[in-house]
OpenMM code with the backbone's topology and positions (N, CA, C; nanometers):
from openmm import Vec3, app, unit

residues = "MET ALA ILE VAL LEU PRO GLY ASN ILE GLY ALA GLU LEU SER ASP ALA GLY ASP PHE PHE ARG ASP ALA LEU ARG GLU LEU LYS ARG SER LEU ALA THR PHE PHE VAL LEU ASN ARG SER VAL ASP SER VAL ASN LEU LEU ARG VAL PHE ILE GLU GLU PHE PRO GLU ALA GLY LYS LEU ILE ALA VAL ARG ASN ARG PHE PHE GLY ASP ALA ASP ARG PHE THR ARG TRP ASN GLU SER LYS THR ARG GLN ALA PHE LEU ASN GLY GLY ARG ARG ILE SER LEU TRP ARG ILE VAL VAL LEU".split()
positions = [
    Vec3(0.9416, -1.6448, -24.2970),
    Vec3(0.8026, -1.6772, -24.2953),
    Vec3(0.7255, -1.5523, -24.3372),
    Vec3(0.6308, -1.5679, -24.4236),
    Vec3(0.5456, -1.4573, -24.4653),
    Vec3(0.4008, -1.4929, -24.4360),
    Vec3(0.3308, -1.3990, -24.3779),
    Vec3(0.1885, -1.4165, -24.3493),
    Vec3(0.1163, -1.2995, -24.4125),
    Vec3(0.0187, -1.3269, -24.4946),
    Vec3(-0.0596, -1.2227, -24.5593),
    Vec3(-0.1975, -1.2232, -24.4945),
    Vec3(-0.2363, -1.1081, -24.4421),
    Vec3(-0.3647, -1.0970, -24.3729),
    Vec3(-0.4543, -0.9973, -24.4450),
    Vec3(-0.5847, -1.0193, -24.4435),
    Vec3(-0.6762, -0.9239, -24.5066),
    Vec3(-0.6799, -0.7933, -24.4279),
    Vec3(-0.7199, -0.6875, -24.4942),
    Vec3(-0.7222, -0.5556, -24.4332),
    Vec3(-0.8169, -0.5415, -24.3159),
    Vec3(-0.9178, -0.6250, -24.3057),
    Vec3(-1.0159, -0.6115, -24.1982),
    Vec3(-0.9908, -0.7123, -24.0861),
    Vec3(-0.8662, -0.7460, -24.0625),
    Vec3(-0.8304, -0.8532, -23.9689),
    Vec3(-0.8317, -0.8083, -23.8229),
    Vec3(-0.8500, -0.6814, -23.7951),
    Vec3(-0.8364, -0.6247, -23.6617),
    Vec3(-0.8871, -0.7075, -23.5452),
    Vec3(-1.0167, -0.7363, -23.5390),
    Vec3(-1.0750, -0.8077, -23.4247),
    Vec3(-1.0201, -0.9487, -23.4124),
    Vec3(-1.0085, -1.0182, -23.5240),
    Vec3(-0.9578, -1.1552, -23.5210),
    Vec3(-0.8131, -1.1594, -23.4741),
    Vec3(-0.7336, -1.0633, -23.5180),
    Vec3(-0.5936, -1.0585, -23.4766),
    Vec3(-0.5842, -1.0296, -23.3273),
    Vec3(-0.6686, -0.9417, -23.2766),
    Vec3(-0.6705, -0.9133, -23.1333),
    Vec3(-0.7072, -1.0378, -23.0545),
    Vec3(-0.8071, -1.1127, -23.1020),
    Vec3(-0.8510, -1.2348, -23.0339),
    Vec3(-0.7427, -1.3417, -23.0327),
    Vec3(-0.6643, -1.3492, -23.1393),
    Vec3(-0.5626, -1.4539, -23.1520),
    Vec3(-0.4226, -1.4042, -23.1143),
    Vec3(-0.4133, -1.2845, -23.0575),
    Vec3(-0.2838, -1.2242, -23.0282),
    Vec3(-0.1934, -1.3093, -22.9426),
    Vec3(-0.2465, -1.3668, -22.8341),
    Vec3(-0.1634, -1.4489, -22.7454),
    Vec3(-0.1124, -1.5733, -22.8172),
    Vec3(-0.1992, -1.6365, -22.8943),
    Vec3(-0.1589, -1.7546, -22.9711),
    Vec3(-0.0463, -1.7195, -23.0677),
    Vec3(-0.0616, -1.6069, -23.1363),
    Vec3(0.0368, -1.5634, -23.2344),
    Vec3(0.1715, -1.5355, -23.1670),
    Vec3(0.1694, -1.4645, -23.0541),
    Vec3(0.2925, -1.4351, -22.9799),
    Vec3(0.3597, -1.5640, -22.9319),
    Vec3(0.2791, -1.6572, -22.8793),
    Vec3(0.3337, -1.7844, -22.8327),
    Vec3(0.3975, -1.8633, -22.9467),
    Vec3(0.3324, -1.8623, -23.0619),
    Vec3(0.3859, -1.9347, -23.1780),
    Vec3(0.5202, -1.8758, -23.2212),
    Vec3(0.5300, -1.7439, -23.2251),
    Vec3(0.6572, -1.6801, -23.2613),
    Vec3(0.7671, -1.7170, -23.1622),
    Vec3(0.7334, -1.7129, -23.0348),
    Vec3(0.8322, -1.7463, -22.9310),
    Vec3(0.8764, -1.8926, -22.9418),
    Vec3(0.7797, -1.9826, -22.9598),
    Vec3(0.8106, -2.1250, -22.9694),
    Vec3(0.8955, -2.1565, -23.0924),
    Vec3(0.8663, -2.0893, -23.2024),
    Vec3(0.9410, -2.1109, -23.3265),
    Vec3(1.0730, -2.0331, -23.3296),
    Vec3(1.0947, -1.9521, -23.2258),
    Vec3(1.2152, -1.8685, -23.2180),
    Vec3(1.2278, -1.7795, -23.3416),
    Vec3(1.1169, -1.7138, -23.3736),
    Vec3(1.1111, -1.6246, -23.4892),
    Vec3(1.0766, -1.4841, -23.4436),
    Vec3(1.1272, -1.3871, -23.5156),
    Vec3(1.0893, -1.2492, -23.4899),
    Vec3(0.9847, -1.2081, -23.5940),
    Vec3(0.9244, -1.0961, -23.5709),
    Vec3(0.8168, -1.0500, -23.6575),
    Vec3(0.8598, -0.9237, -23.7301),
    Vec3(0.8438, -0.9234, -23.8599),
    Vec3(0.8612, -0.8027, -23.9407),
    Vec3(0.7295, -0.7815, -24.0134),
    Vec3(0.6671, -0.6671, -23.9908),
    Vec3(0.5353, -0.6399, -24.0459),
    Vec3(0.5419, -0.5264, -24.1464),
    Vec3(0.4935, -0.5529, -24.2653),
    Vec3(0.4748, -0.4495, -24.3666),
    Vec3(0.3267, -0.4168, -24.3668),
    Vec3(0.2908, -0.3003, -24.3170),
    Vec3(0.1516, -0.2611, -24.3036),
    Vec3(0.1183, -0.1670, -24.4186),
    Vec3(0.0417, -0.2167, -24.5155),
    Vec3(0.0129, -0.1410, -24.6370),
    Vec3(-0.1055, -0.0483, -24.6123),
    Vec3(-0.0829, 0.0810, -24.6382),
    Vec3(-0.1825, 0.1849, -24.6142),
    Vec3(-0.2441, 0.2335, -24.7442),
    Vec3(-0.3733, 0.2604, -24.7403),
    Vec3(-0.4355, 0.3390, -24.8460),
    Vec3(-0.4710, 0.4737, -24.7848),
    Vec3(-0.5545, 0.5529, -24.8481),
    Vec3(-0.5824, 0.6871, -24.7961),
    Vec3(-0.7027, 0.6910, -24.7023),
    Vec3(-0.7606, 0.5787, -24.6700),
    Vec3(-0.8800, 0.5781, -24.5844),
    Vec3(-0.8427, 0.5873, -24.4373),
    Vec3(-0.9373, 0.6333, -24.3569),
    Vec3(-0.9180, 0.6423, -24.2129),
    Vec3(-0.9056, 0.5022, -24.1521),
    Vec3(-0.9716, 0.4030, -24.2123),
    Vec3(-0.9611, 0.2656, -24.1623),
    Vec3(-0.8174, 0.2164, -24.1650),
    Vec3(-0.7454, 0.2538, -24.2651),
    Vec3(-0.6070, 0.2122, -24.2789),
    Vec3(-0.5240, 0.2589, -24.1592),
    Vec3(-0.5410, 0.3839, -24.1209),
    Vec3(-0.4687, 0.4404, -24.0066),
    Vec3(-0.5167, 0.3767, -23.8768),
    Vec3(-0.6478, 0.3589, -23.8629),
    Vec3(-0.7036, 0.2998, -23.7411),
    Vec3(-0.6570, 0.1563, -23.7212),
    Vec3(-0.6527, 0.0783, -23.8271),
    Vec3(-0.6072, -0.0604, -23.8156),
    Vec3(-0.4600, -0.0681, -23.7768),
    Vec3(-0.3791, 0.0231, -23.8268),
    Vec3(-0.2389, 0.0266, -23.7864),
    Vec3(-0.2289, 0.0617, -23.6382),
    Vec3(-0.3090, 0.1586, -23.5928),
    Vec3(-0.3087, 0.1961, -23.4515),
    Vec3(-0.3444, 0.0765, -23.3635),
    Vec3(-0.4478, 0.0013, -23.4031),
    Vec3(-0.4883, -0.1177, -23.3278),
    Vec3(-0.3747, -0.2198, -23.3255),
    Vec3(-0.3092, -0.2395, -23.4387),
    Vec3(-0.1986, -0.3348, -23.4454),
    Vec3(-0.0864, -0.2933, -23.3500),
    Vec3(-0.0518, -0.1651, -23.3501),
    Vec3(0.0549, -0.1154, -23.2630),
    Vec3(0.0168, -0.1351, -23.1164),
    Vec3(-0.1091, -0.1095, -23.0823),
    Vec3(-0.1549, -0.1268, -22.9446),
    Vec3(-0.1549, -0.2738, -22.9043),
    Vec3(-0.1946, -0.3616, -22.9965),
    Vec3(-0.2044, -0.5044, -22.9659),
    Vec3(-0.0674, -0.5722, -22.9617),
    Vec3(0.0254, -0.5263, -23.0441),
    Vec3(0.1579, -0.5865, -23.0533),
    Vec3(0.2674, -0.4822, -23.0327),
    Vec3(0.2778, -0.4267, -22.9135),
    Vec3(0.3820, -0.3251, -22.8916),
    Vec3(0.5231, -0.3817, -22.9079),
    Vec3(0.5360, -0.5134, -22.8943),
    Vec3(0.6659, -0.5790, -22.9088),
    Vec3(0.6832, -0.6351, -23.0498),
    Vec3(0.6119, -0.5796, -23.1451),
    Vec3(0.6035, -0.6372, -23.2796),
    Vec3(0.7357, -0.6458, -23.3537),
    Vec3(0.8387, -0.5848, -23.3053),
    Vec3(0.9656, -0.5919, -23.3774),
    Vec3(0.9683, -0.4891, -23.4889),
    Vec3(1.0152, -0.5301, -23.6027),
    Vec3(1.0283, -0.4391, -23.7161),
    Vec3(0.8911, -0.4120, -23.7771),
    Vec3(0.8545, -0.2850, -23.7830),
    Vec3(0.7248, -0.2446, -23.8375),
    Vec3(0.7479, -0.1392, -23.9437),
    Vec3(0.6971, -0.1662, -24.0624),
    Vec3(0.7150, -0.0759, -24.1758),
    Vec3(0.5780, -0.0368, -24.2292),
    Vec3(0.5489, 0.0930, -24.2305),
    Vec3(0.4249, 0.1429, -24.2901),
    Vec3(0.4527, 0.1703, -24.4377),
    Vec3(0.3689, 0.1153, -24.5237),
    Vec3(0.3891, 0.1260, -24.6677),
    Vec3(0.2715, 0.2018, -24.7283),
    Vec3(0.2990, 0.3195, -24.7815),
    Vec3(0.1936, 0.3941, -24.8515),
    Vec3(0.1786, 0.3337, -24.9907),
    Vec3(0.0611, 0.2805, -25.0187),
    Vec3(0.0341, 0.2210, -25.1492),
    Vec3(-0.0001, 0.3336, -25.2460),
    Vec3(0.0948, 0.3708, -25.3273),
    Vec3(0.0773, 0.4866, -25.4145),
    Vec3(-0.0170, 0.4619, -25.5304),
    Vec3(-0.0758, 0.3447, -25.5373),
    Vec3(-0.1868, 0.3249, -25.6303),
    Vec3(-0.2962, 0.4260, -25.5975),
    Vec3(-0.3059, 0.4631, -25.4699),
    Vec3(-0.4098, 0.5544, -25.4232),
    Vec3(-0.3672, 0.7008, -25.4281),
    Vec3(-0.2509, 0.7306, -25.4837),
    Vec3(-0.2079, 0.8690, -25.5001),
    Vec3(-0.0671, 0.8908, -25.4474),
    Vec3(-0.0141, 1.0085, -25.4753),
    Vec3(0.1195, 1.0441, -25.4289),
    Vec3(0.1219, 1.0563, -25.2770),
    Vec3(0.2415, 1.0502, -25.2204),
    Vec3(0.2591, 1.0492, -25.0751),
    Vec3(0.1915, 1.1682, -25.0069),
    Vec3(0.1934, 1.2850, -25.0693),
    Vec3(0.1326, 1.4022, -25.0059),
    Vec3(-0.0197, 1.3964, -25.0014),
    Vec3(-0.0808, 1.3047, -25.0746),
    Vec3(-0.2269, 1.2899, -25.0735),
    Vec3(-0.2747, 1.1988, -24.9594),
    Vec3(-0.1826, 1.1387, -24.8857),
    Vec3(-0.2174, 1.0538, -24.7723),
    Vec3(-0.2361, 1.1407, -24.6481),
    Vec3(-0.3273, 1.2384, -24.6561),
    Vec3(-0.3420, 1.3377, -24.5498),
    Vec3(-0.3860, 1.2757, -24.4173),
    Vec3(-0.4746, 1.1772, -24.4210),
    Vec3(-0.5169, 1.1148, -24.2949),
    Vec3(-0.3980, 1.0531, -24.2223),
    Vec3(-0.3111, 0.9863, -24.2976),
    Vec3(-0.1909, 0.9275, -24.2391),
    Vec3(-0.0913, 1.0361, -24.2010),
    Vec3(-0.0650, 1.1285, -24.2918),
    Vec3(0.0364, 1.2309, -24.2693),
    Vec3(0.0073, 1.3184, -24.1480),
    Vec3(-0.1213, 1.3413, -24.1177),
    Vec3(-0.1601, 1.4314, -24.0091),
    Vec3(-0.2060, 1.3571, -23.8833),
    Vec3(-0.1921, 1.2257, -23.8807),
    Vec3(-0.2475, 1.1475, -23.7694),
    Vec3(-0.1535, 1.1397, -23.6492),
    Vec3(-0.2137, 1.1242, -23.5319),
    Vec3(-0.1369, 1.0988, -23.4098),
    Vec3(-0.0702, 0.9622, -23.4188),
    Vec3(-0.1339, 0.8690, -23.4890),
    Vec3(-0.0751, 0.7360, -23.5074),
    Vec3(0.0587, 0.7470, -23.5788),
    Vec3(0.0653, 0.8294, -23.6820),
    Vec3(0.1910, 0.8481, -23.7556),
    Vec3(0.2979, 0.9063, -23.6651),
    Vec3(0.2614, 1.0060, -23.5854),
    Vec3(0.3587, 1.0676, -23.4955),
    Vec3(0.4160, 0.9653, -23.3976),
    Vec3(0.3286, 0.8809, -23.3407),
    Vec3(0.3738, 0.7764, -23.2487),
    Vec3(0.4566, 0.6718, -23.3233),
    Vec3(0.4150, 0.6400, -23.4433),
    Vec3(0.4832, 0.5395, -23.5247),
    Vec3(0.6261, 0.5801, -23.5577),
    Vec3(0.6470, 0.7062, -23.5860),
    Vec3(0.7791, 0.7534, -23.6292),
    Vec3(0.8849, 0.7401, -23.5203),
    Vec3(0.8451, 0.7158, -23.3957),
    Vec3(0.9423, 0.6965, -23.2887),
    Vec3(1.0226, 0.5681, -23.3062),
    Vec3(0.9666, 0.4672, -23.3751),
    Vec3(1.0407, 0.3425, -23.3880),
    Vec3(1.0199, 0.2706, -23.5197),
    Vec3(0.9201, 0.3117, -23.5952),
    Vec3(0.8901, 0.2427, -23.7200),
    Vec3(0.9578, 0.3072, -23.8394),
    Vec3(0.9455, 0.2416, -23.9499),
    Vec3(0.9965, 0.2936, -24.0765),
    Vec3(0.8797, 0.3135, -24.1700),
    Vec3(0.8991, 0.3973, -24.2683),
    Vec3(0.7932, 0.4165, -24.3670),
    Vec3(0.8536, 0.4178, -24.5061),
    Vec3(0.7794, 0.3612, -24.5994),
    Vec3(0.8213, 0.3586, -24.7387),
    Vec3(0.6971, 0.3818, -24.8249),
    Vec3(0.7187, 0.4073, -24.9502),
    Vec3(0.6092, 0.4224, -25.0458),
    Vec3(0.6284, 0.3240, -25.1592),
    Vec3(0.5211, 0.2568, -25.1970),
    Vec3(0.5245, 0.1749, -25.3178),
    Vec3(0.5133, 0.2675, -25.4368),
    Vec3(0.5806, 0.2331, -25.5426),
    Vec3(0.5646, 0.3105, -25.6653),
    Vec3(0.4278, 0.2837, -25.7234),
    Vec3(0.3728, 0.3822, -25.7870),
    Vec3(0.2455, 0.3641, -25.8537),
    Vec3(0.2672, 0.2743, -25.9742),
    Vec3(0.1863, 0.1723, -25.9861),
    Vec3(0.1976, 0.0794, -26.0981),
    Vec3(0.1053, 0.1266, -26.2093),
    Vec3(0.1617, 0.1412, -26.3268),
    Vec3(0.0843, 0.1853, -26.4420),
    Vec3(0.0551, 0.0635, -26.5284),
    Vec3(-0.0733, 0.0391, -26.5526),
    Vec3(-0.1133, -0.0727, -26.6386),
    Vec3(-0.1398, -0.0157, -26.7773),
    Vec3(-0.0709, -0.0708, -26.8746),
    Vec3(-0.0875, -0.0233, -27.0130),
    Vec3(-0.1883, -0.1067, -27.0866),
] * unit.nanometer
topology = app.Topology()
chain = topology.addChain("A")
for resn in residues:
    res = topology.addResidue(resn, chain)
    for name in ("N", "CA", "C"):
        topology.addAtom(name, app.Element.getBySymbol(name[0]), res)
């Protein structure tokens, strides 16, 4: 099952958290989340909210969208407390930068 959510889903996801957890349990499904990051502070904050709201989220992968620059340019993410906490159990990957000709 794949669910695509908009980047500003924070409050709505928090409000519907119990429903979402119940649905996963009833369907006997686990959750794998690919959380796509850009270089903005909102990106890091939304991931932090997601981690707080769904501590049992299962597999969580932070994806640096390299459309916004190389991995070392993600300074807000690279230097954040959220990243440090995330690295205890999450995975991280980088999307390749897509070049449009």
